[in-house]
ROMARDO-543667 format. One line per 5 residues: number of its first residue (from 1); their letters; for each residue x, y, z of N, C-alpha, C. Coordinates in nm, 2 decimals, padded with zeros to 4 digits. Each point is the difference from the previous one (the first is absolute). Example, Ala and Ser with C-alpha at 12.3 -4.5 7.8 and 13.67 -1.06 7.14 Angstrom:
BEGIN
1) as) 01.32 -00.57 00.78 -00.09 00.12 00.00 00.09 00.12 00.00 ~ -00.04 00.11 -00.07 00.09 00.11 00.00 -00.08 00.11 00.08;
END
This chain:
BEGIN
1) mnisr) -07.87 -00.64 17.23 00.05 00.13 -00.03 -00.11 00.10 00.03 ~ 00.04 00.11 00.06 -00.10 00.10 00.04 -00.04 00.08 -00.12 ~ -00.11 00.07 00.01 -00.05 00.08 -00.11 00.08 00.11 -00.05 ~ 00.07 00.07 00.09 00.08 00.11 -00.04 00.12 -00.04 -00.08 ~ 00.06 -00.12 00.03 00.11 -00.05 -00.08 -00.05 -00.04 -00.14;
6) riari) -00.11 -00.06 -00.01 -00.06 -00.04 -00.13 -00.03 00.13 -00.08 ~ -00.05 00.10 00.06 -00.03 00.12 -00.08 00.13 00.07 -00.04 ~ 00.10 -00.01 00.08 00.14 00.05 -00.04 00.05 -00.07 -00.12 ~ -00.01 -00.13 00.00 00.04 -00.08 -00.11 -00.07 00.03 -00.13 ~ -00.13 00.02 00.01 -00.08 00.04 -00.12 00.04 00.14 -00.05;
11) htaar) 00.02 00.09 00.09 00.05 00.14 -00.04 00.14 -00.01 -00.07 ~ 00.09 -00.08 00.05 00.13 -00.02 -00.05 -00.01 -00.06 -00.14 ~ -00.08 -00.10 -00.02 -00.02 -00.06 -00.13 -00.06 00.10 -00.10 ~ -00.09 00.08 00.04 -00.07 00.10 -00.09 00.10 00.10 -00.04 ~ 00.09 00.04 00.09 00.10 00.10 -00.04 00.11 -00.05 -00.10;
16) htaka) 00.02 -00.13 00.00 00.10 -00.05 -00.09 -00.05 -00.06 -00.13 ~ -00.13 00.02 -00.03 -00.05 -00.05 -00.13 00.04 00.10 -00.11 ~ -00.01 -00.05 -00.12 00.03 00.08 -00.12 -00.10 00.11 -00.02 ~ 00.04 00.11 -00.05 -00.10 00.11 -00.02 -00.11 -00.04 -00.09 ~ 00.03 -00.08 -00.11 -00.10 -00.04 -00.09 -00.11 -00.08 00.06;
21) lryrc) 00.04 -00.09 00.10 -00.09 -00.08 00.07 -00.09 00.08 00.09 ~ 00.06 00.10 00.06 -00.09 00.09 00.09 -00.10 00.07 -00.08 ~ 00.03 00.06 -00.11 -00.09 00.07 -00.08 -00.11 -00.09 -00.06 ~ 00.05 -00.12 -00.04 -00.09 -00.10 -00.05 -00.11 -00.04 00.10 ~ 00.04 -00.02 00.13 -00.09 -00.03 00.10 -00.10 00.12 00.03;
26) lsgdi) 00.05 00.12 -00.01 -00.09 00.12 00.02 -00.10 00.00 -00.11 ~ 00.03 -00.04 -00.12 -00.10 00.01 -00.11 -00.10 -00.12 00.00 ~ 00.05 -00.11 00.05 -00.09 -00.12 00.01 -00.07 -00.04 -00.12 ~ -00.13 -00.02 00.00 -00.08 -00.06 -00.11 00.00 00.10 -00.12 ~ 00.02 00.12 00.02 00.01 00.10 -00.12 00.12 -00.03 -00.08;
31) avavd) 00.11 -00.03 00.06 00.12 -00.04 -00.08 -00.02 -00.12 -00.07 ~ -00.07 -00.10 00.06 -00.02 -00.13 -00.07 -00.09 00.03 -00.12 ~ -00.10 00.09 00.01 -00.09 00.03 -00.11 00.08 00.07 -00.11 ~ 00.09 00.09 00.03 00.08 00.06 -00.10 00.09 -00.10 -00.07 ~ 00.06 -00.09 00.07 00.08 -00.10 -00.06 -00.08 -00.09 -00.10;
36) agtli) -00.13 -00.03 00.04 -00.08 -00.08 -00.08 -00.06 00.07 -00.12 ~ 00.01 00.13 00.00 -00.05 00.08 -00.11 -00.15 00.05 00.01 ~ -00.06 -00.03 00.12 -00.14 00.04 00.01 00.00 00.15 00.04 ~ 00.11 00.05 00.05 00.01 00.15 00.03 00.13 00.04 -00.07 ~ 00.00 00.12 -00.06 00.12 00.05 -00.06 00.03 00.14 00.05;
41) rtgdl) 00.13 00.03 -00.02 00.05 00.14 00.03 -00.01 00.08 -00.13 ~ 00.01 00.13 00.01 -00.01 00.08 -00.12 00.12 -00.02 -00.09 ~ 00.12 -00.03 00.06 00.11 -00.03 -00.08 -00.01 -00.13 -00.08 ~ -00.07 -00.10 00.06 -00.03 -00.12 -00.07 -00.08 00.03 -00.13 ~ -00.10 00.08 00.01 -00.08 00.03 -00.11 00.08 00.08 -00.11;
46) ldrlg) 00.08 00.09 00.04 00.09 00.07 -00.09 00.09 -00.09 -00.07 ~ 00.06 -00.10 00.07 00.09 -00.10 -00.06 -00.08 -00.09 -00.10 ~ -00.12 -00.03 00.03 -00.08 -00.08 -00.09 -00.03 00.07 -00.13 ~ -00.02 00.13 00.01 -00.03 00.08 -00.11 00.12 00.05 -00.08 ~ 00.12 -00.03 00.05 00.12 00.03 -00.07 00.04 00.15 00.02;
51) adlpd) -00.05 00.07 00.10 00.03 00.14 00.03 00.13 00.00 00.08 ~ 00.10 00.06 -00.06 00.13 00.01 00.07 00.01 00.14 00.05 ~ -00.06 00.03 00.11 00.00 00.13 00.06 00.11 00.01 00.11 ~ 00.06 00.11 00.01 00.09 00.02 00.11 -00.07 00.00 00.13 ~ 00.07 -00.03 00.11 -00.06 -00.01 00.13 -00.09 00.12 00.04;
56) gqasw) 00.04 00.12 -00.03 -00.08 00.11 00.04 -00.13 00.01 -00.07 ~ -00.01 -00.04 -00.13 -00.12 -00.01 -00.07 -00.09 -00.11 00.04 ~ 00.06 -00.12 00.03 -00.07 -00.11 00.04 -00.07 00.02 00.14 ~ 00.07 00.07 00.09 -00.06 00.03 00.13 -00.12 00.10 -00.02 ~ 00.01 00.09 -00.09 -00.11 00.10 -00.03 -00.12 -00.08 -00.06;
61) ygrhc) 00.03 -00.10 -00.08 -00.11 -00.08 -00.05 -00.07 -00.07 00.12 ~ 00.08 -00.05 00.09 -00.06 -00.06 00.12 -00.09 00.09 00.08 ~ 00.05 00.13 00.01 -00.08 00.10 00.07 -00.13 00.03 -00.07 ~ 00.00 00.00 -00.13 -00.12 00.02 -00.08 -00.10 -00.12 00.02 ~ 00.06 -00.12 00.01 -00.09 -00.12 00.02 -00.06 00.01 00.14;
66) akayr) 00.07 00.04 00.10 -00.05 00.01 00.14 -00.11 00.11 00.00 ~ 00.02 00.11 -00.07 -00.10 00.10 00.00 -00.13 -00.04 -00.07 ~ 00.02 -00.07 -00.11 -00.12 -00.06 -00.08 -00.07 -00.10 00.09 ~ 00.07 -00.08 00.07 -00.06 -00.11 00.08 -00.08 00.07 00.11 ~ 00.05 00.10 00.07 -00.07 00.07 00.10 -00.13 00.07 -00.05;
71) amnlg) 00.01 00.05 -00.12 -00.12 00.07 -00.06 -00.11 -00.10 -00.03 ~ 00.04 -00.13 -00.04 -00.10 -00.10 -00.03 -00.05 -00.07 00.12 ~ 00.07 00.01 00.11 -00.04 -00.09 00.12 -00.02 00.09 00.13 ~ -00.06 00.12 -00.02 -00.04 00.08 00.11 00.11 00.04 00.09 ~ 00.12 00.02 -00.05 00.11 00.04 00.08 00.08 -00.11 00.07;
76) adalk) -00.04 -00.12 -00.02 00.08 -00.12 00.06 00.13 -00.02 -00.08 ~ 00.10 -00.04 00.07 00.13 -00.04 -00.06 00.00 -00.14 -00.04 ~ 00.08 -00.04 -00.10 00.02 -00.13 -00.04 00.08 -00.08 00.11 ~ 00.02 -00.13 -00.02 00.08 -00.08 00.09 00.15 00.04 -00.02 ~ 00.08 -00.01 00.10 00.14 00.03 -00.01 00.08 -00.13 00.03;
81) vwaqh) 00.12 00.00 -00.06 00.09 -00.11 00.02 00.15 00.06 00.01 ~ 00.08 -00.07 00.07 00.14 00.04 00.01 00.07 -00.06 -00.12 ~ 00.07 00.08 -00.08 00.07 -00.05 -00.12 00.14 00.06 -00.01 ~ 00.09 -00.07 -00.06 00.14 00.05 -00.01 00.00 00.09 -00.13 ~ 00.05 00.12 00.01 00.01 00.09 -00.11 00.09 -00.06 -00.11;
86) rttgr) -00.04 00.02 -00.12 00.07 -00.07 -00.11 00.14 00.05 -00.03 ~ 00.04 00.12 00.04 00.13 00.05 -00.03 00.08 00.02 00.13 ~ -00.06 00.06 00.10 00.08 00.03 00.12 00.00 -00.12 00.10 ~ -00.09 -00.09 -00.01 00.00 -00.12 00.09 -00.06 00.03 00.14 ~ -00.05 00.13 00.02 -00.06 00.03 00.13 -00.14 -00.06 00.00;
91) wvhvf) -00.05 -00.03 00.12 -00.13 -00.05 00.02 -00.10 00.12 00.01 ~ -00.10 -00.01 -00.08 -00.10 00.11 -00.01 -00.14 -00.06 00.01 ~ -00.09 00.08 00.05 -00.14 -00.04 00.02 -00.08 00.05 -00.13 ~ -00.05 -00.09 -00.08 -00.07 00.03 -00.12 -00.14 -00.05 -00.01 ~ -00.08 00.07 -00.07 -00.14 -00.05 -00.02 00.00 -00.12 -00.10;
96) vyqpt) -00.09 -00.09 00.01 -00.03 -00.11 -00.09 -00.14 00.00 -00.04 ~ -00.03 -00.04 -00.12 -00.13 00.00 -00.06 -00.03 -00.13 -00.07 ~ -00.13 -00.03 -00.02 -00.03 -00.11 -00.09 00.03 00.04 -00.14 ~ 00.04 -00.10 -00.08 00.05 00.03 -00.14 -00.11 00.07 -00.08 ~ -00.13 -00.02 00.03 -00.11 00.06 -00.08 -00.05 00.13 00.06;
101) epaly) 00.07 00.05 00.10 -00.05 00.12 00.07 -00.01 00.12 -00.10 ~ -00.11 00.06 -00.01 -00.02 00.11 -00.09 00.09 00.12 00.03 ~ 00.04 00.02 00.12 00.09 00.11 00.04 00.13 00.00 -00.07 ~ 00.05 -00.12 -00.02 00.13 -00.02 -00.07 00.00 00.06 -00.14 ~ -00.11 -00.03 -00.07 -00.02 00.04 -00.14 -00.04 00.15 -00.01;
106) talat) -00.07 00.05 00.10 -00.03 00.14 00.00 00.12 00.08 00.02 ~ 00.09 -00.05 00.09 00.13 00.07 00.02 00.09 00.00 -00.12 ~ -00.01 -00.11 -00.08 00.08 -00.01 -00.12 -00.05 00.11 -00.10 ~ -00.13 00.02 00.00 -00.05 00.10 -00.09 00.02 00.15 00.05 ~ 00.01 00.02 00.13 00.01 00.13 00.05 00.14 00.05 00.02;
111) ykatr) 00.09 -00.09 00.02 00.14 00.04 00.02 00.07 00.02 -00.14 ~ 00.06 00.11 -00.02 00.05 00.04 -00.13 00.12 -00.09 -00.05 ~ 00.07 -00.06 00.10 00.11 -00.09 -00.04 -00.04 -00.13 -00.05 ~ -00.13 -00.04 00.04 -00.05 -00.14 -00.04 -00.11 00.01 -00.10 ~ -00.05 00.12 -00.03 -00.11 00.02 -00.09 00.02 -00.06 -00.13;
116) hlvqa) 00.12 00.00 -00.05 00.03 -00.07 -00.13 -00.03 -00.15 00.00 ~ 00.01 -00.06 00.11 -00.02 -00.15 00.01 -00.15 -00.03 -00.03 ~ -00.09 00.08 00.06 -00.14 -00.02 -00.02 -00.04 00.04 -00.14 ~ 00.05 00.10 -00.06 -00.03 00.04 -00.13 00.04 -00.11 -00.10 ~ 00.12 -00.05 00.02 00.05 -00.11 -00.09 -00.09 -00.12 00.00;
121) dfmev) -00.05 -00.03 00.12 -00.09 -00.12 00.02 -00.13 00.02 -00.08 ~ -00.05 00.12 00.01 -00.13 00.03 -00.06 00.02 00.00 -00.15 ~ 00.12 00.04 -00.05 00.02 00.01 -00.15 00.01 -00.15 -00.05 ~ 00.06 -00.09 00.08 00.01 -00.14 -00.05 -00.14 -00.06 00.00 ~ -00.09 00.03 00.09 -00.13 -00.06 00.00 -00.09 00.05 -00.11;
126) a) 00.02 00.13 -00.03 -00.09 00.06 -00.11 00.04 -00.04 -00.14;
END
């Protein structure tokens, strides 16, 4: 079989794969780390804390996290992964962080919709 026919078959197979598989392949090892829990999305942290924020507020929390991360890391962005939106089902590119990343908790304290979560945690410790 000649090379052009083989390439044509590869392209045909790639066009007919499921969208979830294509995005999973684009994310690669980062998606595996998110599944393993070594990297988390901002929505994962909010779910763990029991914060039931609407999508608009959750996305603003993510923006606060990205801003805090850039401030702490000389303007560098965090890693990104393709993830399916929890309500619309669309595939979006989101930042992922280590669970102990200080930017996540700085953003909790600075964003007014999540500030109460940090204050409640400090009250329980004291």
